[in-house]
VOKE-235906 format. One record per atom (N, C-alpha, C): atom name; x, y, z. Coordinates in steps of 0.1 Angstrom, whole numbers, plus 5000, padded with zeros to 4 digits. Layout:
BEGIN
<"CA", <X, Y, Z>>
...
***
This chain:
BEGIN
<"N", <3530, 1119, 0575>>
<"CA", <3525, 1131, 0574>>
<"C", <3523, 1132, 0558>>
<"N", <3516, 1142, 0552>>
<"CA", <3509, 1140, 0542>>
<"C", <3518, 1151, 0533>>
<"N", <3521, 1145, 0519>>
<"CA", <3531, 1154, 0513>>
<"C", <3524, 1165, 0506>>
<"N", <3535, 1182, 0507>>
<"CA", <3528, 1191, 0504>>
<"C", <3532, 1197, 0492>>
<"N", <3524, 1204, 0483>>
<"CA", <3526, 1204, 0474>>
<"C", <3535, 1217, 0472>>
<"N", <3544, 1221, 0467>>
<"CA", <3553, 1229, 0466>>
<"C", <3550, 1237, 0452>>
<"N", <3552, 1250, 0444>>
<"CA", <3549, 1256, 0434>>
<"C", <3557, 1270, 0432>>
<"N", <3563, 1271, 0426>>
<"CA", <3570, 1286, 0422>>
<"C", <3567, 1287, 0413>>
<"N", <3565, 1302, 0409>>
<"CA", <3560, 1309, 0399>>
<"C", <3574, 1322, 0396>>
<"N", <3573, 1319, 0382>>
<"CA", <3583, 1329, 0378>>
<"C", <3575, 1339, 0366>>
<"N", <3579, 1353, 0370>>
<"CA", <3569, 1363, 0358>>
<"C", <3574, 1374, 0357>>
<"N", <3570, 1384, 0352>>
<"CA", <3571, 1397, 0352>>
<"C", <3567, 1406, 0359>>
<"N", <3567, 1414, 0366>>
<"CA", <3559, 1426, 0375>>
<"C", <3547, 1427, 0360>>
<"N", <3531, 1428, 0367>>
<"CA", <3519, 1431, 0357>>
<"C", <3517, 1422, 0349>>
<"N", <3522, 1408, 0350>>
<"CA", <3517, 1399, 0342>>
<"C", <3507, 1387, 0345>>
<"N", <3505, 1388, 0367>>
<"CA", <3499, 1383, 0370>>
<"C", <3502, 1373, 0374>>
<"N", <3510, 1367, 0380>>
<"CA", <3516, 1358, 0382>>
<"C", <3512, 1355, 0396>>
<"N", <3519, 1369, 0407>>
<"CA", <3512, 1370, 0420>>
<"C", <3494, 1365, 0419>>
<"N", <3491, 1378, 0415>>
<"CA", <3475, 1373, 0414>>
<"C", <3470, 1356, 0410>>
<"N", <3475, 1352, 0400>>
<"CA", <3475, 1335, 0398>>
<"C", <3477, 1325, 0410>>
<"N", <3490, 1332, 0417>>
<"CA", <3490, 1323, 0429>>
<"C", <3483, 1326, 0439>>
<"N", <3477, 1339, 0442>>
<"CA", <3467, 1341, 0457>>
<"C", <3457, 1332, 0447>>
<"N", <3452, 1333, 0436>>
<"CA", <3436, 1324, 0432>>
<"C", <3439, 1312, 0434>>
<"N", <3450, 1304, 0430>>
<"CA", <3453, 1290, 0433>>
<"C", <3448, 1290, 0449>>
<"N", <3457, 1295, 0454>>
<"CA", <3457, 1295, 0471>>
<"C", <3443, 1294, 0477>>
<"N", <3433, 1305, 0471>>
<"CA", <3419, 1309, 0476>>
<"C", <3409, 1293, 0467>>
<"N", <3416, 1290, 0456>>
<"CA", <3403, 1280, 0453>>
<"C", <3408, 1261, 0461>>
<"N", <3421, 1262, 0460>>
<"CA", <3425, 1248, 0469>>
<"C", <3419, 1256, 0488>>
<"N", <3422, 1265, 0495>>
<"CA", <3415, 1265, 0503>>
<"C", <3399, 1264, 0502>>
<"N", <3390, 1269, 0490>>
<"CA", <3378, 1264, 0492>>
<"C", <3375, 1252, 0489>>
<"N", <3386, 1240, 0488>>
<"CA", <3379, 1227, 0487>>
<"C", <3387, 1219, 0496>>
<"N", <3389, 1225, 0509>>
<"CA", <3394, 1221, 0522>>
<"C", <3407, 1219, 0524>>
<"N", <3418, 1223, 0514>>
<"CA", <3432, 1222, 0518>>
<"C", <3435, 1230, 0525>>
<"N", <3450, 1232, 0531>>
<"CA", <3458, 1241, 0538>>
<"C", <3465, 1248, 0525>>
<"N", <3465, 1263, 0529>>
<"CA", <3473, 1264, 0519>>
<"C", <3484, 1279, 0521>>
<"N", <3491, 1280, 0513>>
<"CA", <3499, 1293, 0514>>
<"C", <3504, 1301, 0497>>
<"N", <3501, 1311, 0499>>
<"CA", <3501, 1320, 0484>>
<"C", <3510, 1331, 0490>>
<"N", <3520, 1335, 0480>>
<"CA", <3526, 1342, 0487>>
<"C", <3535, 1346, 0478>>
<"N", <3539, 1363, 0476>>
<"CA", <3551, 1369, 0466>>
<"C", <3564, 1369, 0473>>
<"N", <3574, 1367, 0465>>
<"CA", <3586, 1372, 0469>>
<"C", <3589, 1389, 0466>>
<"N", <3591, 1397, 0475>>
<"CA", <3590, 1411, 0473>>
<"C", <3602, 1418, 0472>>
<"N", <3605, 1428, 0465>>
<"CA", <3620, 1431, 0465>>
<"C", <3617, 1447, 0457>>
<"N", <3623, 1454, 0449>>
<"CA", <3619, 1465, 0442>>
<"C", <3618, 1465, 0429>>
<"N", <3609, 1451, 0428>>
<"CA", <3601, 1453, 0417>>
<"C", <3592, 1466, 0411>>
<"N", <3595, 1465, 0394>>
<"CA", <3587, 1472, 0390>>
<"C", <3575, 1467, 0376>>
<"N", <3570, 1471, 0372>>
<"CA", <3566, 1469, 0361>>
<"C", <3576, 1458, 0349>>
<"N", <3573, 1449, 0344>>
<"CA", <3584, 1441, 0336>>
<"C", <3596, 1437, 0343>>
<"N", <3600, 1440, 0356>>
<"CA", <3610, 1432, 0362>>
<"C", <3608, 1420, 0371>>
<"N", <3617, 1411, 0369>>
<"CA", <3612, 1392, 0376>>
<"C", <3609, 1396, 0387>>
<"N", <3595, 1386, 0388>>
<"CA", <3591, 1384, 0403>>
<"C", <3592, 1369, 0405>>
<"N", <3588, 1365, 0417>>
<"CA", <3585, 1353, 0420>>
<"C", <3574, 1353, 0427>>
<"N", <3572, 1343, 0425>>
<"CA", <3555, 1340, 0437>>
<"C", <3557, 1324, 0442>>
<"N", <3548, 1321, 0454>>
<"CA", <3554, 1307, 0457>>
<"C", <3533, 1299, 0463>>
<"N", <3534, 1290, 0459>>
<"CA", <3522, 1283, 0467>>
<"C", <3530, 1268, 0474>>
<"N", <3522, 1266, 0487>>
<"CA", <3520, 1255, 0492>>
<"C", <3505, 1246, 0494>>
<"N", <3503, 1236, 0492>>
<"CA", <3490, 1230, 0489>>
<"C", <3493, 1216, 0500>>
<"N", <3484, 1213, 0508>>
<"CA", <3488, 1202, 0518>>
<"C", <3474, 1195, 0522>>
<"N", <3472, 1186, 0527>>
<"CA", <3461, 1182, 0532>>
<"C", <3461, 1183, 0545>>
<"N", <3475, 1184, 0553>>
<"CA", <3474, 1187, 0565>>
<"C", <3480, 1202, 0568>>
<"N", <3479, 1209, 0579>>
<"CA", <3482, 1223, 0583>>
<"C", <3496, 1225, 0581>>
<"N", <3502, 1234, 0574>>
<"CA", <3517, 1237, 0568>>
<"C", <3523, 1245, 0579>>
<"N", <3531, 1239, 0582>>
<"CA", <3542, 1248, 0597>>
<"C", <3556, 1253, 0588>>
<"N", <3557, 1249, 0583>>
<"CA", <3569, 1260, 0571>>
<"C", <3563, 1273, 0565>>
<"N", <3571, 1282, 0569>>
<"CA", <3567, 1296, 0566>>
<"C", <3580, 1302, 0558>>
<"N", <3587, 1300, 0545>>
<"CA", <3599, 1304, 0539>>
<"C", <3593, 1305, 0524>>
<"N", <3604, 1306, 0520>>
<"CA", <3604, 1305, 0504>>
<"C", <3600, 1292, 0497>>
<"N", <3601, 1287, 0488>>
<"CA", <3601, 1275, 0484>>
<"C", <3616, 1272, 0474>>
<"N", <3624, 1265, 0478>>
<"CA", <3637, 1262, 0475>>
<"C", <3638, 1250, 0466>>
<"N", <3629, 1238, 0468>>
<"CA", <3629, 1229, 0462>>
<"C", <3616, 1221, 0455>>
<"N", <3610, 1230, 0448>>
<"CA", <3597, 1226, 0444>>
<"C", <3593, 1216, 0430>>
<"N", <3584, 1211, 0434>>
<"CA", <3577, 1199, 0427>>
<"C", <3573, 1205, 0410>>
<"N", <3571, 1217, 0411>>
<"CA", <3564, 1224, 0399>>
<"C", <3570, 1242, 0400>>
<"N", <3573, 1240, 0388>>
<"CA", <3577, 1257, 0383>>
<"C", <3567, 1260, 0376>>
<"N", <3563, 1273, 0373>>
<"CA", <3552, 1278, 0362>>
<"C", <3557, 1291, 0358>>
<"N", <3562, 1289, 0346>>
<"CA", <3571, 1302, 0335>>
<"C", <3558, 1315, 0332>>
<"N", <3559, 1325, 0335>>
<"CA", <3547, 1334, 0329>>
<"C", <3552, 1339, 0317>>
<"N", <3566, 1340, 0317>>
<"CA", <3574, 1348, 0308>>
<"C", <3586, 1339, 0300>>
<"N", <3583, 1338, 0289>>
<"CA", <3596, 1325, 0285>>
<"C", <3610, 1332, 0282>>
<"N", <3608, 1351, 0284>>
<"CA", <3622, 1355, 0282>>
<"C", <3627, 1353, 0293>>
<"N", <3623, 1348, 0304>>
<"CA", <3627, 1346, 0317>>
<"C", <3637, 1331, 0320>>
<"N", <3634, 1330, 0308>>
<"CA", <3646, 1314, 0306>>
<"C", <3657, 1316, 0306>>
<"N", <3663, 1329, 0299>>
<"CA", <3676, 1330, 0295>>
<"C", <3678, 1342, 0306>>
<"N", <3673, 1349, 0316>>
<"CA", <3673, 1359, 0326>>
<"C", <3676, 1352, 0339>>
<"N", <3667, 1344, 0344>>
<"CA", <3666, 1336, 0356>>
<"C", <3669, 1320, 0359>>
<"N", <3672, 1316, 0366>>
<"CA", <3673, 1299, 0368>>
<"C", <3663, 1298, 0374>>
<"N", <3654, 1295, 0365>>
<"CA", <3641, 1292, 0366>>
<"C", <3638, 1275, 0374>>
<"N", <3648, 1268, 0369>>
<"CA", <3647, 1253, 0370>>
<"C", <3659, 1251, 0383>>
<"N", <3659, 1259, 0392>>
<"CA", <3679, 1262, 0405>>
<"C", <3661, 1253, 0414>>
<"N", <3668, 1240, 0418>>
<"CA", <3661, 1234, 0426>>
<"C", <3646, 1224, 0427>>
<"N", <3644, 1227, 0411>>
<"CA", <3635, 1218, 0406>>
<"C", <3635, 1204, 0405>>
<"N", <3624, 1198, 0412>>
<"CA", <3628, 1185, 0415>>
<"C", <3623, 1179, 0400>>
<"N", <3631, 1164, 0397>>
<"CA", <3631, 1164, 0387>>
<"C", <3617, 1148, 0381>>
<"N", <3615, 1150, 0395>>
<"CA", <3600, 1140, 0393>>
<"C", <3586, 1150, 0391>>
<"N", <3593, 1162, 0393>>
<"CA", <3581, 1168, 0390>>
<"C", <3581, 1179, 0377>>
<"N", <3576, 1188, 0373>>
<"CA", <3576, 1194, 0361>>
<"C", <3579, 1213, 0361>>
<"N", <3582, 1217, 0349>>
<"CA", <3579, 1229, 0348>>
<"C", <3572, 1231, 0332>>
<"N", <3561, 1241, 0341>>
<"CA", <3552, 1245, 0326>>
<"C", <3554, 1261, 0322>>
<"N", <3559, 1259, 0307>>
<"CA", <3562, 1276, 0304>>
<"C", <3556, 1282, 0293>>
<"N", <3547, 1293, 0294>>
<"CA", <3540, 1299, 0284>>
<"C", <3546, 1302, 0272>>
<"N", <3548, 1296, 0260>>
<"CA", <3555, 1296, 0247>>
<"C", <3543, 1289, 0239>>
<"N", <3546, 1296, 0225>>
<"CA", <3543, 1287, 0214>>
<"C", <3551, 1275, 0208>>
<"N", <3561, 1272, 0214>>
<"CA", <3572, 1265, 0213>>
<"C", <3571, 1251, 0219>>
<"N", <3573, 1243, 0216>>
<"CA", <3573, 1228, 0224>>
<"C", <3587, 1225, 0235>>
<"N", <3580, 1218, 0240>>
<"CA", <3591, 1215, 0253>>
<"C", <3601, 1212, 0248>>
<"N", <3604, 1205, 0239>>
<"CA", <3618, 1198, 0234>>
<"C", <3625, 1213, 0227>>
<"N", <3617, 1222, 0224>>
<"CA", <3625, 1233, 0217>>
<"C", <3631, 1241, 0228>>
<"N", <3625, 1239, 0239>>
<"CA", <3629, 1251, 0251>>
<"C", <3641, 1241, 0262>>
<"N", <3641, 1232, 0258>>
<"CA", <3647, 1218, 0267>>
<"C", <3661, 1225, 0267>>
<"N", <3670, 1232, 0252>>
<"CA", <3679, 1237, 0253>>
<"C", <3681, 1247, 0267>>
<"N", <3670, 1254, 0268>>
<"CA", <3674, 1267, 0276>>
<"C", <3671, 1264, 0295>>
<"N", <3671, 1251, 0295>>
<"CA", <3668, 1244, 0309>>
<"C", <3678, 1240, 0321>>
<"N", <3690, 1245, 0315>>
<"CA", <3700, 1243, 0323>>
<"C", <3699, 1227, 0328>>
<"N", <3702, 1216, 0319>>
<"CA", <3700, 1203, 0320>>
<"C", <3690, 1195, 0328>>
<"N", <3681, 1206, 0331>>
<"CA", <3668, 1196, 0337>>
<"C", <3663, 1190, 0328>>
<"N", <3660, 1176, 0336>>
<"CA", <3657, 1164, 0330>>
<"C", <3642, 1158, 0329>>
<"N", <3636, 1167, 0337>>
<"CA", <3622, 1161, 0341>>
<"C", <3611, 1170, 0331>>
<"N", <3600, 1166, 0333>>
<"CA", <3589, 1170, 0324>>
<"C", <3588, 1183, 0325>>
<"N", <3584, 1189, 0312>>
<"CA", <3587, 1202, 0303>>
<"C", <3571, 1204, 0296>>
<"N", <3560, 1208, 0300>>
<"CA", <3547, 1213, 0295>>
<"C", <3548, 1227, 0287>>
<"N", <3539, 1231, 0278>>
<"CA", <3543, 1241, 0272>>
<"C", <3522, 1246, 0272>>
<"N", <3521, 1260, 0269>>
<"CA", <3512, 1265, 0267>>
<"C", <3508, 1278, 0260>>
<"N", <3504, 1282, 0247>>
<"CA", <3503, 1292, 0244>>
<"C", <3495, 1302, 0253>>
<"N", <3494, 1306, 0263>>
<"CA", <3489, 1317, 0270>>
<"C", <3483, 1333, 0265>>
<"N", <3495, 1335, 0251>>
<"CA", <3489, 1346, 0242>>
<"C", <3480, 1341, 0236>>
<"N", <3481, 1334, 0232>>
<"CA", <3467, 1325, 0220>>
<"C", <3457, 1324, 0227>>
<"N", <3457, 1320, 0237>>
<"CA", <3444, 1314, 0247>>
<"C", <3440, 1329, 0252>>
<"N", <3448, 1337, 0258>>
<"CA", <3440, 1350, 0267>>
<"C", <3433, 1358, 0253>>
<"N", <3440, 1358, 0240>>
<"CA", <3436, 1368, 0232>>
<"C", <3425, 1366, 0224>>
<"N", <3422, 1352, 0224>>
<"CA", <3412, 1344, 0216>>
<"C", <3399, 1346, 0225>>
<"N", <3398, 1342, 0243>>
<"CA", <3393, 1343, 0249>>
<"C", <3389, 1356, 0258>>
<"N", <3399, 1365, 0256>>
<"CA", <3394, 1378, 0263>>
<"C", <3395, 1393, 0256>>
<"N", <3405, 1390, 0247>>
<"CA", <3404, 1402, 0237>>
<"C", <3421, 1405, 0238>>
<"N", <3424, 1402, 0248>>
<"CA", <3436, 1410, 0251>>
<"C", <3449, 1400, 0260>>
<"N", <3462, 1405, 0259>>
<"CA", <3468, 1395, 0268>>
<"C", <3471, 1395, 0281>>
<"N", <3467, 1385, 0288>>
<"CA", <3467, 1383, 0303>>
<"C", <3472, 1369, 0303>>
<"N", <3483, 1363, 0305>>
<"CA", <3488, 1354, 0308>>
<"C", <3483, 1343, 0321>>
<"N", <3481, 1352, 0330>>
<"CA", <3481, 1344, 0343>>
<"C", <3466, 1335, 0347>>
<"N", <3455, 1335, 0337>>
<"CA", <3446, 1328, 0339>>
<"C", <3446, 1315, 0329>>
<"N", <3454, 1315, 0320>>
<"CA", <3458, 1299, 0316>>
<"C", <3472, 1292, 0320>>
<"N", <3480, 1303, 0329>>
<"CA", <3490, 1295, 0337>>
<"C", <3481, 1290, 0345>>
<"N", <3477, 1296, 0353>>
<"CA", <3469, 1291, 0365>>
<"C", <3461, 1273, 0363>>
<"N", <3453, 1275, 0352>>
<"CA", <3447, 1264, 0349>>
<"C", <3453, 1253, 0343>>
<"N", <3468, 1257, 0335>>
<"CA", <3478, 1249, 0334>>
<"C", <3482, 1246, 0345>>
<"N", <3488, 1246, 0356>>
<"CA", <3495, 1242, 0370>>
<"C", <3482, 1231, 0377>>
<"N", <3472, 1241, 0378>>
<"CA", <3460, 1230, 0379>>
<"C", <3459, 1215, 0374>>
<"N", <3462, 1217, 0362>>
<"CA", <3460, 1205, 0355>>
<"C", <3472, 1190, 0352>>
<"N", <3485, 1199, 0356>>
<"CA", <3498, 1193, 0351>>
<"C", <3498, 1188, 0367>>
<"N", <3495, 1194, 0377>>
<"CA", <3502, 1191, 0389>>
<"C", <3490, 1181, 0397>>
<"N", <3477, 1185, 0389>>
<"CA", <3468, 1176, 0394>>
<"C", <3463, 1181, 0412>>
<"N", <3463, 1194, 0412>>
<"CA", <3461, 1201, 0422>>
<"C", <3446, 1197, 0427>>
<"N", <3436, 1196, 0421>>
<"CA", <3423, 1192, 0423>>
<"C", <3413, 1189, 0410>>
<"N", <3400, 1182, 0415>>
<"CA", <3391, 1180, 0403>>
<"C", <3390, 1191, 0392>>
<"N", <3391, 1192, 0378>>
<"CA", <3388, 1200, 0374>>
<"C", <3379, 1208, 0373>>
<"N", <3364, 1201, 0374>>
<"CA", <3354, 1203, 0377>>
<"C", <3352, 1219, 0390>>
<"N", <3356, 1211, 0397>>
<"CA", <3356, 1214, 0409>>
<"C", <3363, 1230, 0409>>
<"N", <3376, 1227, 0403>>
<"CA", <3381, 1240, 0398>>
<"C", <3377, 1254, 0395>>
<"N", <3371, 1247, 0381>>
<"CA", <3359, 1258, 0370>>
<"C", <3355, 1264, 0382>>
<"N", <3340, 1254, 0392>>
<"CA", <3330, 1258, 0401>>
<"C", <3339, 1267, 0407>>
<"N", <3349, 1268, 0414>>
<"CA", <3351, 1272, 0425>>
<"C", <3358, 1288, 0415>>
<"N", <3366, 1287, 0408>>
<"CA", <3369, 1298, 0398>>
<"C", <3355, 1308, 0390>>
<"N", <3346, 1304, 0390>>
<"CA", <3332, 1308, 0387>>
<"C", <3329, 1318, 0400>>
<"N", <3327, 1310, 0409>>
<"CA", <3325, 1322, 0423>>
<"C", <3332, 1335, 0424>>
<"N", <3349, 1327, 0427>>
<"CA", <3358, 1338, 0424>>
<"C", <3357, 1349, 0414>>
<"N", <3355, 1347, 0404>>
<"CA", <3352, 1358, 0397>>
<"C", <3340, 1368, 0395>>
<"N", <3331, 1356, 0400>>
<"CA", <3320, 1367, 0405>>
<"C", <3319, 1378, 0419>>
<"N", <3332, 1372, 0424>>
<"CA", <3329, 1382, 0439>>
<"C", <3339, 1394, 0431>>
<"N", <3350, 1389, 0429>>
<"CA", <3360, 1398, 0419>>
<"C", <3356, 1412, 0412>>
<"N", <3352, 1402, 0403>>
<"CA", <3346, 1407, 0390>>
<"C", <3328, 1415, 0394>>
<"N", <3323, 1420, 0406>>
<"CA", <3311, 1422, 0411>>
<"C", <3307, 1433, 0401>>
<"N", <3315, 1442, 0397>>
<"CA", <3312, 1452, 0388>>
<"C", <3314, 1459, 0375>>
<"N", <3322, 1443, 0374>>
<"CA", <3324, 1443, 0354>>
<"C", <3320, 1429, 0351>>
<"N", <3309, 1422, 0352>>
<"CA", <3306, 1409, 0352>>
<"C", <3305, 1404, 0339>>
<"N", <3309, 1413, 0328>>
<"CA", <3312, 1411, 0310>>
<"C", <3327, 1402, 0314>>
<"N", <3335, 1404, 0323>>
<"CA", <3347, 1401, 0318>>
<"C", <3348, 1383, 0327>>
<"N", <3337, 1381, 0332>>
<"CA", <3339, 1365, 0337>>
<"C", <3338, 1356, 0329>>
<"N", <3328, 1358, 0318>>
<"CA", <3328, 1346, 0309>>
<"C", <3343, 1343, 0303>>
<"N", <3347, 1354, 0298>>
<"CA", <3361, 1354, 0291>>
<"C", <3371, 1345, 0301>>
<"N", <3372, 1353, 0315>>
<"CA", <3381, 1344, 0319>>
<"C", <3381, 1331, 0324>>
<"N", <3364, 1325, 0322>>
<"CA", <3362, 1313, 0325>>
<"C", <3367, 1305, 0308>>
<"N", <3367, 1309, 0297>>
<"CA", <3368, 1307, 0289>>
<"C", <3382, 1304, 0287>>
<"N", <3389, 1309, 0291>>
<"CA", <3404, 1310, 0292>>
<"C", <3409, 1301, 0298>>
<"N", <3404, 1300, 0312>>
<"CA", <3406, 1287, 0320>>
<"C", <3403, 1267, 0309>>
<"N", <3389, 1274, 0305>>
<"CA", <3386, 1257, 0298>>
<"C", <3395, 1256, 0287>>
<"N", <3397, 1264, 0280>>
<"CA", <3404, 1264, 0270>>
<"C", <3415, 1258, 0272>>
<"N", <3424, 1263, 0286>>
<"CA", <3440, 1263, 0287>>
<"C", <3442, 1246, 0293>>
<"N", <3428, 1243, 0302>>
<"CA", <3427, 1229, 0308>>
<"C", <3427, 1220, 0296>>
<"N", <3424, 1223, 0281>>
<"CA", <3425, 1217, 0269>>
<"C", <3435, 1217, 0269>>
<"N", <3446, 1226, 0262>>
<"CA", <3457, 1226, 0256>>
<"C", <3471, 1229, 0264>>
<"N", <3470, 1224, 0275>>
<"CA", <3482, 1229, 0281>>
<"C", <3490, 1213, 0271>>
<"N", <3499, 1213, 0267>>
<"CA", <3509, 1199, 0261>>
<"C", <3522, 1199, 0267>>
***
């Protein structure tokens, strides 16, 4: 049986973690993968911690539950490092990606002894430069594609371009900014 890639997203309501996980599922599906992308709902409000999940596989996925032992964790809001145990169950041969201007080594003391790889990306800087506003989900989406090697980067960008043309059909002016945010993020995740 082929390995299923499992990803857990941590964000706050309104930051786009759910949207990013669903977009990742869409683009992976369009490249022939079996996918799941789903949020964990509760009484969340704008700004409250939320969790979303992805499973991506070459074979049909038979499991339909939350993800408890992910290979990768994406943290859309660095303040969650002290509010939620984002490393719970995270496999040490995987990685965590954190939206922060700080380095992974600066953030490691907040990761409950996690010994695996720590990547960071300054999603604020990228989204403000590309979009003029702070939307962290596109930089975080590109960073997980890069770090987890979900798919070829050119295929990812092509699929996202098509997705944006559909999603933003009535606002085509936002497509290039989102594409620029994705391209910048693929280069800047460290």
